C-alpha positions in Angstrom: 0.2 -38.2 45.3 -3.2 -36.8 46.2 -4.9 -39.5 44.1 -2.9 -42.2 46.0 -3.8 -40.8 49.4 -7.5 -40.5 48.4 -7.4 -44.1 47.3 -5.7 -45.2 50.5 -8.2 -43.4 52.8 -11.2 -44.7 50.8 -9.8 -48.2 51.1 -9.3 -48.0 54.9 -12.8 -46.7 55.3 -14.5 -49.5 53.3 -16.0 -52.6 55.0 -14.8 -54.9 52.2 -11.2 -54.0 52.9 -11.5 -55.1 56.5 -13.5 -58.2 55.5 -10.6 -59.2 53.3 -8.1 -58.3 56.0 -9.7 -60.6 58.7 -10.0 -63.4 56.2 -6.3 -63.2 55.3 -5.4 -62.9 59.0 -7.3 -65.9 60.2 -4.8 -68.7 59.3 -2.0 -66.4 60.6 -3.8 -66.0 63.9 -4.3 -69.7 64.4 -0.8 -70.6 63.2 0.9 -67.9 65.3 -1.0 -69.0 68.4 0.2 -72.6 67.8 3.9 -71.5 67.4 3.5 -69.3 70.5 2.3 -72.1 72.7 5.2 -74.4 71.5 7.8 -71.7 72.1 6.5 -70.6 75.4 7.3 -74.2 76.5 10.8 -73.9 75.0 10.3 -75.8 71.8 10.8 -74.3 68.3 8.3 -75.9 65.9 9.4 -75.4 62.3 7.1 -78.2 61.2 4.3 -75.6 60.9 4.4 -75.3 57.1 4.0 -79.0 56.6 1.4 -79.4 59.4 -0.7 -76.7 57.8 -0.5 -78.5 54.5 -1.6 -81.8 56.2 -4.4 -80.0 58.0 -5.6 -78.3 54.8 -5.6 -81.6 52.9 -7.1 -84.0 55.5 -9.9 -81.5 56.6 -10.8 -81.1 52.9 -10.6 -84.8 52.2 -13.0 -86.0 54.9 -15.5 -83.3 54.0 -15.2 -84.4 50.3 -15.9 -88.0 51.4 -19.2 -87.0 53.1 -18.3 -85.8 56.6 -19.6 -82.4 57.8 -17.4 -79.3 58.0 -16.9 -79.4 61.7 -15.7 -83.1 61.5 -13.2 -81.9 58.9 -12.0 -79.2 61.3 -11.7 -81.8 64.1 -9.8 -84.3 61.8 -7.4 -81.5 60.7 -6.7 -80.6 64.3 -6.1 -84.3 65.2 -3.7 -84.8 62.3 -1.8 -81.7 63.4 -1.6 -83.2 66.9 -0.2 -86.4 65.5 2.6 -84.5 63.7 3.1 -82.5 66.9 3.5 -85.7 68.9 6.2 -86.8 66.4 8.0 -83.5 66.8 7.8 -83.8 70.6 9.2 -87.4 70.5 12.1 -86.2 68.4 12.9 -82.9 70.2 11.6 -83.3 73.8 12.1 -87.1 74.4 15.2 -87.8 72.1 16.6 -84.2 72.3 17.2 -84.1 68.5 18.0 -80.6 67.1 14.7 -78.7 67.0 15.6 -77.0 63.7 16.3 -80.3 61.9 13.3 -82.1 63.4 11.0 -79.3 62.5 12.2 -79.2 58.9 11.9 -83.0 58.8 8.3 -82.8 60.0 7.5 -80.2 57.3 9.0 -82.4 54.6 7.2 -85.5 55.8 3.8 -83.9 56.2 4.0 -82.2 52.8 5.2 -85.4 51.1 2.5 -87.6 52.7 -0.2 -85.1 51.8 1.0 -85.1 48.2 1.2 -88.9 48.1 -2.3 -89.3 49.6 -3.8 -86.8 47.2 -2.3 -88.6 44.2 -3.5 -92.0 45.5 -7.0 -90.6 46.2 -7.3 -88.7 42.9 -5.0 -90.4 40.3 -6.8 -89.2 37.2 -7.9 -85.7 38.4 -6.2 -82.6 37.0 -8.5 -80.0 38.6 -9.0 -80.4 42.4 -12.6 -81.3 43.3 -14.6 -78.8 45.3 -16.7 -79.0 48.5 -19.3 -76.8 50.1 -17.2 -74.5 52.4 -18.3 -72.7 55.5 -20.9 -69.9 54.7 -20.4 -66.3 55.9 -22.2 -65.3 59.1 -24.6 -62.9 57.4 -26.9 -62.8 60.5 -24.2 -60.6 62.2 -24.7 -57.8 59.7 -27.0 -55.9 62.0 -24.4 -55.4 64.7 -23.2 -51.8 65.1 -19.8 -50.8 63.5 -18.3 -54.3 63.2 -21.5 -56.0 61.8 -20.7 -55.5 58.1 -17.1 -56.8 58.7 -18.2 -59.9 60.7 -21.0 -60.7 58.3 -18.3 -61.5 55.7 -16.5 -63.9 57.9 -17.1 -67.6 58.8 -17.3 -69.4 62.1 -13.6 -70.3 61.9 -12.6 -66.7 62.0 -14.7 -66.0 65.1 -13.1 -69.1 66.7 -9.6 -67.8 65.9 -10.4 -64.4 67.5 -12.0 -66.1 70.5 -8.9 -68.3 71.0 -6.7 -65.2 71.6 -8.2 -64.1 75.0 -8.7 -67.8 75.9 -5.0 -68.6 75.4 -4.0 -65.4 77.2 -6.1 -66.4 80.2 -4.7 -69.9 80.1 -1.1 -68.6 80.0 -1.3 -65.9 82.6 -4.2 -66.9 84.9 -4.0 -70.7 85.4 -1.6 -73.1 87.1 -1.3 -74.9 83.7 -0.2 -71.7 82.0 2.3 -70.9 84.8 3.8 -74.4 84.5 4.1 -74.0 80.7 5.9 -70.7 81.0 8.2 -72.1 83.7 9.4 -74.9 81.5 10.1 -72.4 78.8 12.1 -70.1 81.1 13.8 -72.4 83.6 12.9 -76.1 83.3 15.3 -77.1 86.1 13.4 -74.8 88.5 10.1 -76.1 87.2 11.2 -79.6 87.9 12.2 -78.6 91.4 8.6 -77.4 91.9 7.3 -80.8 90.9 6.4 -79.9 87.3 6.9 -82.8 84.8 8.9 -80.9 82.2 8.7 -83.6 79.5 4.9 -84.0 79.9 4.3 -80.2 79.8 6.5 -79.7 76.7 5.0 -82.7 74.9 1.4 -81.4 75.6 2.3 -77.9 74.5 3.8 -79.1 71.2 0.7 -81.3 70.5 -1.7 -78.5 71.4 0.2 -75.9 69.3 0.4 -78.3 66.4 -3.4 -78.9 66.5 -3.8 -75.1 66.1 -1.5 -75.3 63.1 -3.7 -78.0 61.6 -6.7 -75.8 62.1 -4.9 -72.9 60.4 -4.5 -75.1 57.3 -8.1 -76.3 57.4 -9.3 -72.8 57.3 -7.9 -72.4 53.8 -9.7 -75.4 52.4 -12.9 -75.3 54.5 -13.5 -71.5 54.6 -11.3 -69.3 52.4 -11.4 -71.7 49.4 -13.3 -74.9 48.7 -10.6 -77.1 47.3 -7.1 -78.3 48.0 -4.0 -77.0 46.1 -0.4 -78.1 46.8 1.0 -74.6 47.1 -1.9 -73.0 49.0 0.0 -72.6 52.3 2.5 -70.4 50.4 4.9 -69.6 53.2 2.2 -68.7 55.8 3.8 -71.0 58.3 7.1 -69.1 58.2 5.3 -65.8 58.5 3.7 -67.2 61.7 7.1 -68.0 63.1 8.2 -64.4 62.5 5.0 -63.0 63.9 5.6 -64.7 67.2 8.9 -62.7 67.6 7.0 -59.5 66.5 4.4 -60.3 69.3 7.0 -60.9 72.0 5.3 -64.3 72.7 2.0 -62.5 73.8 -1.3 -63.6 72.3 -2.8 -60.1 72.1 0.2 -58.8 70.1 0.1 -62.0 67.9 -3.5 -61.0 66.9 -2.3 -57.4 66.2 0.7 -58.7 64.1 -1.5 -61.0 62.1 -4.1 -58.3 61.3 -1.3 -55.9 60.4 0.3 -58.2 58.0 -3.0 -59.1 56.5 -3.9 -55.4 56.1 -0.7 -54.8 54.2 -1.5 -57.8 52.0 -5.1 -56.7 51.3 -3.9 -53.2 50.7 -1.3 -54.1 48.0 -4.0 -56.0 46.0 -6.3 -53.0 46.0 -3.5 -50.5 45.2 -2.5 -52.7 42.2 -6.1 -52.7 41.0 -6.2 -48.9 41.4 -3.4 -48.6 38.9 -0.8 -46.8 40.8 2.3 -45.4 39.2 4.6 -48.0 40.7 5.4 -51.4 39.2 3.2 -54.1 40.6 6.2 -55.9 42.0 6.6 -53.1 44.5 3.1 -53.6 45.7 3.7 -57.3 46.0 6.8 -56.7 48.1 5.2 -54.1 50.3 3.6 -56.3 53.0 6.8 -58.3 53.4 9.0 -55.2 53.5 6.8 -53.4 56.1 6.6 -56.6 58.1 10.4 -57.0 58.1 10.7 -53.4 59.3 8.2 -53.9 62.0 9.9 -57.1 63.0 13.3 -55.4 63.3 11.8 -52.7 65.6 9.9 -55.2 67.8 12.6 -57.8 67.9 15.1 -55.4 69.5 12.8 -55.4 72.6 11.7 -59.0 72.5 12.2 -61.1 75.6 12.8 -64.6 74.4 11.9 -67.5 76.6 15.2 -68.3 78.2 15.0 -72.1 77.6 13.9 -71.8 73.9 15.6 -74.4 71.8 17.4 -75.8 74.8 16.9 -79.6 75.3 16.2 -80.8 78.8 17.0 -84.1 80.3 15.3 -85.1 83.5 17.5 -84.6 86.6 20.0 -82.4 84.9 20.9 -79.0 86.4 
């Protein structure tokens, strides 16, 4: 037991552990913020898993074909926005079931990415690689957090910077107030002159663009190639993290880092050769996340109009 605790404390005090934690957390931060924006406007977006696949593939593909990395990021975001527009047309304009439409978007985006990959690389068994974002080693001199930030790339800093930016947008701007109103009481928002359909459509597109960026991080920063199963359920984790965060950007960052810390810890505990079977360590981040979700969900205040379709003029 003492050996386990010693290993645990050594791990928590090492910069490499927090470097890995932030790297694992980055796609979760971007994806969770995307889901949060959609749900704040009253739209559940279960298309996230497929949108992340499409963002990962298209961002990587344009860079492989000669574009620079930031162009790849931009294309991934735009592709995410296109699938977001499709989801908005189905759920906001045509009031199709948000569950069914989201799963349909996931299947469509995943299938299209697989088809485009096979068409682009018909004879390739090993995915080609690209030159991914480099770590920001120039930040190593900063006090305390320097060694951790020096192991990250620009996309991680962008994800962290988006948290206060989106919080400001939601709680300090008229646009954010309108977005929250259509997620709580769209009829009242319409009575105040807010175009509910336009706000919900814009929110779904913006949130989906962030989901595309979350996928692009995996191919342009964490790895340097595209693999079909690289999203590996991260989209569904983001959906759960939004509930954990009670639809607040700051808590979303905390939840993403917490899950990533559990994940980074289980890998190191396995390598340390603990007495428990490795399956227990693999299960640990999910088990602890479920427990945290149960505790937080009891006090979560859902947007009152979440998953409720709205037709203009209806009361």
